[in-house]
N, C-alpha and C positions, 0 to 999 in steps of 0.2 A: 504494500500500500504506500503510494508516494504522497508526501505531504509538503505543501509550500506554506510559508509563513509571511504575512505582511503585517509588520508591527514596528512602530517607531521607538518604543521604549526599550532601550538596549538591555536593561536588566531582565525585563520580562521576556523579551525575545530570546535571550540566551537560556533562560529557564525552560522555555518551550523547546528550543533546539535540543537541550540535554534530555528532556523528557522523551522526545520522539526518537532520538538516536539510541536510547537505552531501552526502548520498548520493542520486543520481538515482533516481527512482521510489519514494521513500519520503517520507511526510508525518508529522510529529510532531503528533498530534491532542490530546495531553494529557500532562502530567508532574506527578506528585504525590509528596509526602513521607510519605504515610500511606495506609492503605486505608479511611479514613473515607468514608462514602457511596459505597462501592465499586459497588454495583449501579446506583445512580443515575448515576454517572460512566460506567460501561460502556454503560448504556442510552442516554445522551446522545451519546457519542462513537462508538460502534460501531466500535472498532478491529479490524483484521485480526489483529494480534499485540500481546500484552501482554508487556512485560519486567517480571518480578516479583521483587523482593527477598524473601528468606525472613524475615529479622529486620527487620520494619518496624512502626512504630506502627499501632495498630488491630488487626484480626485479622492473624495472621501469614501469610506468603506461602503456606504449604502449605494453610491453610484457605481463603485467598483463591482459590486455584486451584479448589478444590472448588465454591465459590460461583459463580465465573465459568462453569465448565463445566456446572453444573446449570442456570443461568439463560440462558447464551449459548453453547450448544455449538459454534457456528460460530467462536467466537473462539479462537485458538491462544495458548497461554501458554508462554513460555520463562523458566525460573527463572534468576536471576543471583545468585550467592552466593560467599562465600569458603569455604563449607563443602564438604568432600568426604565428609561423614558418610553411610554407607550408609543409615541409617534415614531421614534427611531426603530423600535421593535417591529411595528407594523410595516413601516417603509422597507425594512430589511426583508421581511417575509414576502411582501408584494413584489420586490425585485428579484426574488428567487432563492433567498437563503434557506437552508435546510436545518440550521441550528442557530441558537443564540445563547451563549454561555458567558457568565460573568467572570472577570479576571480573578475574582476572589475565590473561585471554585477550586477545590483540591485537585491535585494531579490526576487521581483516578477518574474524576468526573470529566476532565478534558479528554482523556483516552477513551472513555465511554462515548463521549460526544462524537469524536472522530470516527470511531467504529460504527456507531449508529447511522451517521449520515453517509458514510462510505457504502453501507449495506442497503441503502435506499430508504432508510427511515429518517426520523427527525429527532432533534434533541433540544430541550430548553432547560435552563436552570429552573428549579422549582419556583423561585420568587418571580422569575420572568413569566413563566407559564401562568401563574395566578394573575399577574397584571394584564396579560393578553386577554385571558378569558373575561376578566372583570371589565376591561375596556370594551370588548365586543358585546357583553351583556348590557352594559350601560348605554351603548349607542348602536343598537342593531341597525343594519342597513335595510332599506326598503325591500319588501318581499319580491322576489323574482321567480317566476315559475320555471323550474328546471326539472325535466323529466329524466330521472335516474331509475334504472331497474333495481329490484330488490338486491340483487347480487352486487351491483355497482354501489349501492348505499352501504352494503356490508363492507366492501373493500374500502370505501371512503372513510367509514367509521374507524377502521383499523389503521388507516393512514393518519387520521387525527390522533389516534392513541400512540403514534410514533413507531408502529411496527414496520419492520423492513419487508421488502417484497418476499423474501424467503419465508419469514414468519407468517405473513399473510397467506401464502400458498399452503403452508403446513396447517394453519388454523382453519382455513376454509376448505381444506382437502381438495385443492385444485393445483394444476401445474404452475410452475414459475412463469411459463410463457402465457398462460391464461391470465395470470395476475397482470402481466405487462399489457395484455390486450384490454382488460377492464380499465386499467389506469389510463391508457391512451384514450379510450372512449370518454372517461370521466373528464380528462383535461379538455377534450373537444367540447363537451356539453357545458362545462363551466367557463370556457374561454380563458383558460390559464395555461401556463407553460412550465410550471414547476410544482413540486410537492408543497413548498411554502405557500404559494398562491392558492393551491387547492385547499389546504388546511385552513388558511385564513378565511377563504370564501365560505367554506362549509360551516365554520363556526359563526361567522358574521351573519350569514343568511339562514342559519338554523336548518341546514339541509339534512342533518342526521339526528 
């Protein structure tokens, strides 16, 4: 599993580097203190997961997520930040982030987040998840009719719960390829391009 880091705090970046290089099954393929030449770096490194700081020199982390997901949709992005601000969290999700973890999280949570998003799931620090849910519940979006099949609703519910494609396949007793097919249909019906967008829309519009 190839990991790239975009983080301008030297001490924190070095702690992430050490964590990744000492974790079996993970490879540090790049570590940067800004988002300069972002597309060229992602193109050259082809990471599986990007750990992205929000306040970073160059384009900010939220805009960087949008660029990465538009150009390299297979790359999963996990935001790392000191912010628990609902607007930043929601903007990151809408731009395609698959995870949002606070920098105060212990190392084992960072590794868990990387593995979850790499495996097709999503990961949020517990305090962040509570804020997101509360924000959506306090300001629900206008109802829009979206016709999902019972199986698609089941798969979407498991996506919201943070399950990976493999775990969804096991739990629903269907093949990995069938899960991919259902998720493709869900994305088309919801008019989204990423798990983060699908999860945000599902919660915001109370589709499950």
